[in-house]
C-alpha positions in Angstrom: -8.5 28.5 21.1 -8.3 25.4 19.5 -8.1 24.9 15.7 -11.3 23.1 15.3 -12.8 26.3 17.0 -11.0 28.6 13.8 -14.2 30.3 12.2 -13.4 28.8 9.2 -12.6 25.1 10.1 -16.1 25.4 12.3 -17.5 26.3 9.5 -16.8 22.9 7.5 -18.8 20.7 10.5 -21.3 23.0 11.1 -22.6 25.0 8.1 -21.1 22.7 5.8 -21.8 19.4 7.5 -18.4 17.7 7.3 -17.6 15.2 10.4 -14.9 15.3 12.7 -12.8 12.1 12.4 -10.6 10.5 14.9 -9.6 7.1 12.9 -10.0 6.5 9.3 -12.1 3.9 9.8 -14.6 6.5 10.6 -14.3 7.6 6.6 -17.2 7.4 4.2 -17.1 5.1 1.1 -15.8 6.4 -2.0 -13.3 9.5 -1.3 -12.9 11.8 1.4 -10.3 14.9 1.3 -9.4 15.2 5.3 -8.4 18.7 6.1 -5.2 18.0 8.6 -5.5 21.3 9.9 -1.8 21.5 11.9 -3.6 21.3 16.2 -0.4 21.4 17.2 0.5 24.9 16.2 -2.3 27.0 14.4 -0.8 27.7 11.4 -1.2 31.0 9.1 -2.8 28.4 6.1 -5.2 26.7 8.0 -8.0 29.1 7.4 -7.0 29.5 3.8 -7.1 25.6 3.3 -10.6 25.2 5.5 -12.0 28.4 3.0 -11.1 26.4 -0.2 -12.0 22.7 0.8 -15.8 23.4 -0.2 -14.5 24.7 -3.5 -12.2 21.8 -4.0 -15.1 18.9 -3.1 -16.5 20.5 -6.0 -13.3 20.4 -8.6 -13.4 17.0 -7.6 -16.3 16.3 -8.5 -16.2 17.6 -11.8 -13.7 15.2 -12.3 -15.4 11.9 -10.8 -18.9 12.8 -12.7 -20.9 11.1 -9.8 -18.8 7.8 -10.8 -17.8 7.8 -7.0 -18.8 9.8 -4.0 -16.7 12.5 -2.5 -17.4 14.2 1.0 -14.5 16.2 3.0 -13.9 15.2 6.5 -11.8 17.4 9.4 -9.1 15.2 11.0 -8.9 15.5 14.9 -5.5 15.9 16.8 -4.8 11.9 17.1 -5.6 11.3 14.0 -3.4 13.9 12.6 -0.7 12.9 14.4 -1.1 9.1 13.6 -1.1 10.5 9.5 2.1 12.7 10.0 3.9 9.8 11.4 3.0 7.2 8.6 2.9 9.1 6.0 6.4 11.1 4.3 6.5 14.1 3.9 4.0 15.8 5.0 4.0 19.0 6.3 0.7 20.5 7.7 -1.1 22.0 7.3 -2.6 19.6 4.6 -5.4 17.8 2.7 -5.2 14.0 2.6 -7.1 12.2 -0.2 -8.8 9.0 1.1 -10.5 6.3 -0.8 -12.7 4.0 1.3 -10.7 4.5 4.0 -7.2 4.1 2.6 -4.6 6.7 1.7 -4.4 7.3 -1.5 -2.4 11.0 -1.7 -1.6 14.1 0.3 -1.1 18.0 -0.7 0.8 19.6 1.9 0.4 23.3 2.9 -1.8 25.5 0.7 -1.2 25.3 -3.0 -1.7 28.2 -5.9 -5.9 26.7 -7.5 -3.8 25.1 -10.6 -1.2 22.9 -8.4 -4.2 21.4 -7.2 -6.7 21.5 -10.7 -3.8 19.6 -12.6 -3.3 17.2 -9.4 -7.0 16.2 -9.2 -6.6 15.3 -13.0 -4.3 12.9 -12.2 -5.9 11.8 -9.1 -9.4 11.4 -10.4 -8.5 9.9 -14.0 -10.7 7.2 -14.5 -8.1 5.3 -15.9 -5.0 5.5 -13.8 -3.9 4.7 -11.4 -2.4 7.3 -9.1 0.4 6.5 -6.7 0.3 8.1 -3.1 3.5 10.5 -3.8 2.9 13.4 -1.5 3.1 16.9 -3.4 5.7 19.2 -1.4 
């Protein structure tokens, strides 16, 4: 079974209309929260990340307050492999925040909700320029 066939991952594309990206240039303008589901080896945390991705998009949207669009997407195996090669300390599964097709930040593995809340407060703060430091 392919990781894209897992019901919760598949639901992101079928139920929530999130695209599967093959390259960063396909990302929509604004912010995109990209799921790297761990294509090489299905991971136990992948369904959990897929399940909360719609909620994380709502959380991010509250911080942005309509200032910029925020959407979700799923990386295909080739894009996932490219991002793992290029980003330091990225463990799968992961979420990668893109801003206009460029990697802004990443959060490896499943985290507790408060980690996402605090990280999003920094990433989407209007007056700060957040770095690309990954959250371990």
